[in-house]
C-alpha positions as CSV (number, residue, x, y, z in Angstrom):
1,M,36.2,-142.8,63.2
2,I,39.4,-144.0,64.9
3,R,39.7,-146.9,62.5
4,T,39.4,-144.5,59.5
5,L,42.2,-142.3,60.9
6,T,44.4,-145.3,61.5
7,I,43.9,-146.5,57.9
8,V,44.7,-143.0,56.6
9,A,47.8,-142.7,58.8
10,L,49.1,-146.2,57.6
11,T,48.5,-145.3,54.0
12,V,50.4,-142.0,54.3
13,T,53.2,-143.8,56.0
14,A,53.4,-146.5,53.3
15,I,53.5,-143.8,50.6
16,A,56.3,-141.9,52.3
17,V,58.4,-145.1,52.8
18,T,57.9,-146.1,49.2
19,A,58.9,-142.6,48.0
20,A,62.1,-142.7,50.1
21,V,63.1,-146.2,48.8
22,R,62.5,-145.2,45.2
23,N,64.3,-141.9,45.4
24,P,67.9,-141.9,46.6
25,S,67.9,-138.2,47.1
26,L,65.7,-138.9,50.1
27,A,68.4,-141.0,51.7
28,T,69.0,-140.9,55.4
29,G,72.6,-139.8,55.3
30,L,74.6,-136.6,54.7
31,L,75.3,-137.0,50.9
32,T,74.0,-138.4,47.7
33,C,76.1,-139.6,44.7
34,E,75.3,-139.7,41.0
35,S,76.7,-143.2,40.7
36,G,75.1,-144.8,37.8
37,D,74.3,-148.5,37.4
38,K,75.5,-150.7,40.3
39,S,77.3,-153.0,37.8
40,G,80.0,-150.3,37.6
41,W,80.5,-149.9,41.4
42,M,83.5,-151.0,43.4
43,T,82.6,-153.9,45.6
44,E,82.5,-153.4,49.4
45,Q,85.7,-155.4,49.6
46,A,87.5,-153.4,46.9
47,L,86.6,-150.2,48.7
48,T,87.6,-151.6,52.0
49,D,91.0,-152.8,50.6
50,K,91.6,-149.4,49.0
51,I,90.9,-147.2,52.1
52,T,92.5,-149.7,54.5
53,A,95.7,-149.3,52.4
54,E,95.3,-145.5,52.9
55,G,95.2,-145.9,56.7
56,W,91.5,-146.2,57.4
57,Q,90.1,-148.7,59.9
58,V,86.7,-149.9,58.6
59,N,84.1,-150.9,61.2
60,R,81.0,-150.9,58.9
61,I,80.2,-150.2,55.3
62,K,76.8,-149.8,53.6
63,E,75.1,-148.2,50.7
64,D,73.4,-144.8,51.4
65,G,72.2,-142.3,48.9
66,G,74.0,-144.0,46.0
67,C,77.4,-143.7,47.9
68,W,79.4,-146.1,50.0
69,E,79.0,-145.0,53.6
70,V,81.8,-146.1,55.9
71,Y,81.9,-146.0,59.7
72,G,85.4,-146.3,61.1
73,V,88.6,-144.5,62.1
74,T,90.3,-142.0,59.8
75,P,94.1,-142.3,59.1
76,D,94.7,-139.6,61.7
77,G,92.8,-141.6,64.4
78,K,89.4,-139.9,64.4
79,R,86.2,-142.0,64.7
80,A,84.1,-140.8,61.8
81,E,81.3,-141.4,59.2
82,A,82.6,-141.0,55.7
83,Y,81.1,-141.2,52.2
84,F,83.0,-142.5,49.2
85,H,82.1,-142.5,45.5
86,P,81.1,-146.0,44.6
87,V,82.8,-146.0,41.2
88,T,86.0,-144.2,41.9
89,G,86.4,-144.7,45.6
90,E,87.0,-141.0,46.1
91,N,86.5,-139.7,49.6
92,L,83.6,-137.2,49.3
93,L,82.8,-136.4,52.9
94,I,84.0,-137.0,56.5
95,A,81.8,-136.2,59.5
96,Q,82.2,-136.7,63.2
97,R,79.2,-136.5,65.5
98,G,77.3,-134.3,63.0
99,T,80.3,-131.9,62.3
100,I,81.6,-131.9,58.7
101,L,85.4,-132.4,58.9
102,Y,85.9,-132.6,55.1
103,R,83.7,-132.2,52.0
104,A,85.0,-132.7,48.5
105,E,84.5,-129.7,46.2
106,G,81.2,-130.0,44.4
107,Y,79.6,-132.2,47.0
């Protein structure tokens, strides 16, 4: 009986993980982007160069929900999590400790 429940629990978990990986709308972050094929995306370095020139300090950058998610310091000195469109590099959202500081119109 316990073995059967364990197998069922593992199967359900595997299905949930597979669904989350295949569906970016189930991303872990605060935003998703309609970003198209990755061949059209800015590279991590290109985005880093762009936003650093705008005054950001980048500590970490990763893909999340079809967006570039950046952890760093804003130009006005706030530690924040921010989302940028991967094709245009447009800043779409800035959050600090769960509080939305900025959200682009339409996002």
